[in-house]
C-alpha positions as CSV (number, residue, x, y, z in Angstrom):
1,X,11.3,12.5,32.0
2,X,8.5,12.1,29.4
3,X,6.0,9.4,29.8
4,X,5.0,7.4,26.7
5,X,1.3,8.1,27.5
6,X,-0.8,10.0,29.9
7,X,-3.7,9.3,32.2
8,X,-6.1,11.2,34.2
9,X,-7.3,10.3,37.8
10,X,-10.3,12.1,39.1
11,X,-11.5,11.6,42.7
12,X,-14.7,9.7,42.7
13,X,-17.7,11.9,43.3
14,X,-15.6,15.1,43.4
15,X,-17.1,16.7,40.3
16,X,-20.5,17.4,38.8
17,X,-21.6,15.0,36.0
18,X,-19.8,15.7,32.7
19,X,-22.0,17.6,30.3
20,X,-20.2,16.3,27.1
21,X,-19.3,12.8,28.0
22,X,-18.4,11.9,24.4
23,X,-16.1,14.9,24.0
24,X,-14.5,14.2,27.4
25,X,-13.9,10.6,26.5
26,X,-12.4,11.6,23.2
27,X,-9.9,13.9,25.0
28,X,-9.2,11.8,28.0
29,X,-10.1,8.2,27.1
30,X,-12.6,5.8,28.5
31,X,-12.9,4.9,32.1
32,X,-10.3,2.4,33.4
33,X,-12.0,-0.6,35.0
34,X,-11.0,-2.5,38.0
35,X,-9.1,0.2,39.8
36,X,-9.1,-0.3,43.5
37,X,-8.4,3.4,44.2
38,X,-10.2,6.5,45.4
39,X,-10.0,7.8,41.8
40,X,-11.7,7.1,38.5
41,X,-9.0,6.6,35.9
42,X,-9.1,7.6,32.2
43,X,-6.6,7.1,29.4
44,X,-6.4,6.8,25.7
45,X,-4.0,4.0,26.4
46,X,-6.0,2.0,28.9
47,X,-3.8,-1.1,29.0
48,X,-0.7,0.9,29.8
49,X,-2.5,3.1,32.4
50,X,-4.1,0.1,34.1
51,X,-0.7,-1.6,34.3
52,X,0.8,1.5,35.9
53,X,-2.0,1.9,38.4
54,X,-1.9,-1.8,39.4
55,X,1.8,-1.6,40.4
56,X,1.8,-2.1,44.1
57,X,3.9,0.9,44.8
58,X,1.8,3.2,42.6
59,X,-1.5,2.0,44.1
60,X,-0.1,2.5,47.6
61,X,1.0,6.1,46.8
62,X,-2.2,6.9,45.1
63,X,-4.3,5.7,48.0
64,X,-2.4,8.1,50.2
65,X,-3.1,11.0,47.9
66,X,-6.8,10.9,48.2
67,X,-6.9,14.5,49.5
68,X,-6.3,15.5,45.9
69,X,-9.3,15.9,43.6
70,X,-7.4,15.1,40.4
71,X,-4.0,14.0,39.1
72,X,-3.0,14.4,35.4
73,X,-0.1,12.1,34.9
74,X,2.1,12.7,31.8
75,X,3.1,13.0,29.2
76,X,5.7,15.5,30.5
77,X,4.2,16.7,33.8
78,X,2.4,15.6,36.9
79,X,-0.4,18.1,37.6
80,X,-2.5,17.8,40.7
81,X,-5.7,19.6,41.9
82,X,-6.6,20.0,45.5
83,X,-9.3,22.3,47.0
84,X,-8.2,24.4,49.9
85,X,-9.5,22.9,53.1
86,X,-8.1,25.2,55.7
87,X,-4.9,25.8,57.7
88,X,-4.0,22.1,57.7
89,X,-3.2,22.5,53.9
90,X,-0.5,25.0,54.8
91,X,1.2,22.9,57.4
92,X,4.9,22.5,56.2
93,X,5.1,18.9,57.3
94,X,1.9,18.0,55.5
95,X,3.0,19.8,52.3
96,X,6.5,18.2,52.4
97,X,4.9,14.7,52.9
98,X,2.6,15.2,49.9
99,X,5.4,16.6,47.8
100,X,7.5,13.5,48.7
101,X,4.7,11.2,47.8
102,X,4.2,13.0,44.4
103,X,7.9,12.8,43.6
104,X,7.9,9.0,44.4
105,X,4.7,8.5,42.3
106,X,6.3,10.3,39.4
107,X,9.5,8.1,39.7
108,X,7.5,4.9,39.7
109,X,5.3,5.9,36.8
110,X,8.4,6.9,34.7
111,X,9.8,3.4,35.2
112,X,6.8,1.7,33.8
113,X,7.6,0.5,30.2
114,X,5.4,1.5,27.3
């Protein structure tokens, strides 16, 4: 499914300071405020993105995905970034659990009205 808008979640303190903050804001939107998540959120549609992130199910799933450094949600894909941290990243049960969480996250986000 295609989302009406997209948003970017970046793990807090996972990246170096942004050199071109104005350009980054133009492409990804301003920082979403009042997110109680391990991520900084950005969106060009902040009201919609905040509504999505504040859904109880979405917030719960995102809290469990804190091993990822970034999640680009929408408009037509869910793209995640995760640095390799060793053999535990290759554990089939761990990978299956994370894939299940990402699938559930995508389903909840798709259900959020524009």
